[in-house]
N, C-alpha and C positions, 0 to 999 in steps of 0.2 A: 555453263557454270551452274553449280548446285546452289540451292538457297542456304545451305549450311544448317547447323543444328537449330532446332526450335528451342529458344531460350526464354520463351514467354514466362516461365515460372520465375525468372530472375527479375522481372519488371517490378514487383512489389519491393524487392530488396534494393535494386538499383535506385529507385525513386522513393525510398521510404521516407527520407527527409522531406521531400516535396509533398508526399501524402500527409505527413504531419502538419505541414504548413497550411495545406488546404483546410484541415480540421481546425487548426488554430485560428485561421482567418474567419471561418464560420462561427467560431466561438466569440472571438473578439468583436466582430462586426454584428453579432447577435442575429445571424441569418435565421437560425432555427426559431428563435423567439418571434421574429418578424413574420415568418410563414405560419407559425402557430396562431398568432393573433389575427392576421389578415386573410388567412385562407390561401388556396392555390393562387399563385401569382405568376405573371409573365416576367421575362427577363427585364423588360423596361420598367415594370412596376417595382421589382426588387432594386434596380438601380436607383430609382427615385426614392424609394423607402429607406434605403441604406445610405443615400447620398454618395453614390459611386458613379464614375463614368460608365457608360453602357458596356464598353469593352471589358471593364473590370468585373462587372456583374456577370458577364458571359463567361469569363475565365473561372470565377468562383463557382458558378453553378455547374460548369462542365466538370470541375474537380469534385464537388460534393456529390454530384449525381453518379459519376463513375465510381466513387468510393461507397455509394449506398447510403450516404447521409441524407440526400434528397432523392426524390423521384420526379420524373417529367411525364406528364400526361396531357395530351392535347395542347402542348405548348405552355403549360403552366406547371410550376414547381411547388412541391409540398415536402414536408419532412417524411422520410421513409417510416414504415410501420414501427420498426424497433426504436427509432429516435423519438417518434411521437409518444410511444409508450414510456420512454425514459423521461420525457418532459412531464407527462401526466403524473408519474409516481415520484418525481423529485430527483431521479437518478441523473438527469442531464445537468443539474446544478452541481452535482458531485464530479461529474466528468469534466466540467469546466475548471474545477479546482485542480484536477489532475493534469489537465492541459497546461495550466500555468506552471505547475511544478515541473513538468517535463521540459518546458521551454526555458525556465529560469535556472534549473539545477542540472537536470539530466543531460540535456543536449550539449552544453558547453564542455562537460566532462567526458562525454562519449567520444569526442575526437581523440582522446588518449587511450582508447580501448586496446589497440594493438600493443602500445607500450605497456599497458597494464598486464596483458597476457605474457609479454616477454619477461617482465620483472616479477610478476606475481604480487605486485603492490598496487594500491589505489592511486595511480598516477594522475587521474582526473582531478584529484583534490587540488592540484596546483592551479587549476583554472578558477578557483575561488579565492577571495581575499583572506588574509589572516594567516595564522601559524598553527601548527598542531598536526598530528599524524592521522587524525580521524575527523570525519565530517562534523560530529557533534561538538567537538572542541572549537572548530572554526565557526560554526553557526552561532555559538555563544558570543563571538566577537563582532558579528554583523547582524544587528537586529532585523534589518529588512529581509535578509535571506532566511533568518530563523523563522520569521513570521510566514514567509512563503513556504518553507519546509513544513511547518506544522499545519498550515492550511491544506497543503497537499496530502500529508499523512492522514489528516482528519478525513478528507474525502476518500482516500484509499480504504481506511478502516470502515467507514460507513458502507462502502460498496461491498466489502468482503466479510464483514463480521456477522451476517445472519447465521452462518454455521456455528459460530461461537455462542450466539445468543439463544438459538432455537434448538440446536441438536445436542448440546452438552447437558447432561443431567446434573442439576445443582441441588438435588435433594440431599440433605445432610450437610450442606455447605452453608456456613453462617459468615465466617471471616475469610475473605479472599485477599491475597496479596498480589497486586499487579506490578510486576517487576519491569522497570523501564517503561512505565505507562504513558509517557509523553504528555500530551495536553489533556489526558484523562478522557479521551473520546470513548474508549472501550469501558472504562470504569463507569461513566455516566450511563452508557447504554445498558450495561449489565444491571446497574442499580435500578434503572427504570423497568427493565424486563423482569427482574426478579426482586420484588420488594423486600424479601427477607434477608438479602445480602448486605453485608457491610464490607466496603472495599478500602484497602490501603494502597495508595499509589507511591511507589518508590522510584525516584529519578533524580537527576542532577539539579542543583539549586536553581539555575536559570530556567530549566524546564518546569520545575514546580511552580515558578512564578506564572508561567503561561497557563498551567493547569488550574490555578486558583480561579482564573476568570471563567474557564469552562464549567467548573463545579458551581461557582456562584450563579452563573446564568441558568444552570439547571436547577438551582435551589436545593442542592443535595449536600450541603456542608455538614449536616448531621450524620450522613451515612458514608461519606467518602473522606478519609484522612489522607493528607499529603505529607510525605516524608522526604526530605532532601538527603541524598547520600549516594555513594558509589555502589552499584549493584554487585561488584566483584568483592567488596570488602565489608559492606554494611551488614550487621546482624540485628535482626528484629526479634529473635527468640523463636522457640518451637511452639508457635501459637496459632497457626493458620490451618484451616480446613482444606484450602486449595491455594496453589501458587500458579499464577498465570504468567507465561512468557509469550507475549504477543509481539510478533514481528521482531523478535530478538535474536533467535538462533541463526537467522539468515545474515546477521551483521558480523558475527564473530567467527573465529577459527574453531575447528573441532576441539582443540585443547581448551579454549576459553569457554565453549559451550559446555564441556564437561564440568568446568568449575561452576558455571551458573546452575547447572542441574544438581550438583552436589550441594550448593548453598540452598537451592529450593528444597531439597530433601531435608536439610537441617532446619528449615523454617516451618516444616509441616508437623502437625500432630500425628501420632501413629494412626494409620488408616486414611490420612489425607492424600489428596491427589495433586499432581502437577499437570498443567494443561499447556501444551505447546501449540500455539496458533500462528501460522504463517503460510506462505505459499510453499508448495512442495514440487520437486521434480519427480518424474516417474521413475520407478525402480529400474526399468529397462534402459534408461538413458536416452529415450527417443523423443521426449517432450515433457509437458505440453509446450506448444508454441509460446504461450504467455511467459512461462518460466524461462524458456530459451532466450527470448528477447529481453526480458527484465534482468537477465544475468549481466547485461552490459552495464547497467546502473550499479549493480553490486560489485562488479569488478573494478569500476573506476572511481567510486566515491566513498562509501561508508567507512570501511576500514580495510586493512591489508588482507584479511582472511575472509571477507564476506562473500557469500554466494548462496544460491538457492539449492539446498541439499535435498537428497532423495529421502523418501519416506523411511526406507530401511535404515538409513544412517541415524535418523532421530530415534528410532526404536532401539537401536544398539546402544546409543548414548544413555537412554533412560535405564536400560537394563544394567549398564555398567555403573550407574549412579546408585543402584540398589532398588529401583522401582520394580514392582511386579504387576501382573495383569495389564501389560502394555497393549493398548489397542489404538486403532486409528479411526477417525471420523472423516470420511472422504467428502470432497466438495459436492455441493448440490447446485452450484451456479456456474457462471461463465468464467470466473477466476479460479485458479487452482489452490484456493485457500482451504485448509482443513485443520484438523486437530489430531495430535498424538497425545495420548494421556496415559499416565501410569499411577500406581498407588503405592504409598509407603506402607510396608508391612505393619500389621498391628503389633503392639508391644507384647 
């Protein structure tokens, strides 16, 4: 009898949910924090320190070590080098926010992924309370989930926005419109990184209420304006040097994205620029893995047309909206977040 095909490569997919639960347990039980504070520890010490039965500590450490979260040397466990670096620079705190987001929002909806593929609609939305055809309408009806969502999005933005803060040239930009700016995480980051910028955040009324706290905590009320309105219909005049669409075009259909880019064009002074910042799929359709897996969330939750589009699709939309000098700024980190930008022709 032959051993059959080697399907080792399927193990991460077959047990993906279990892998996430090992990561979530490490986060919730604060294993990484314990090992960072106390140094290399035995299984018995971890069990005592985390107040777990010995067999539970053994299960947890087997999982985290196999996944590369921890390492075992001479019978003692420590955070792996990448995790230790993430703790030291504050990234681990953000990862914990993402873990909570995935557990509370993404995973319940992901069960409906096959149905979403069959219908082309965000069938996972039915796993959340409330009514409405998109995630944002329902979040406004459930404060606990809305808070979880914005905490998670805040973490995602901080993890991915260095390309937006550091690689985009803001010379000549004074007034920037942040369309669908959420809790103002990017607006505050931009204002801090570029003191000459004045930012206007446009979002739904309930979201603007959340953003007020972010702006107040940052002490940036004089440089960040908050406007409540519908991004598809609200007009703020042709007065901005730059319009930012951060994590927006992944939410909507190509037709809706064309509308948003047209409205961005109308909001810009001649010579102004649009900045599209989000995750991108490769033009050849082969990846990256991050985008491929994150597509499950976009298929099941935000709206009927949401997905992670290819770089080339964004460039075509910008050109169709009238933008010229369309260029891309590709990712420099572990996430596939980048920027596609274009310029409104001079008058």
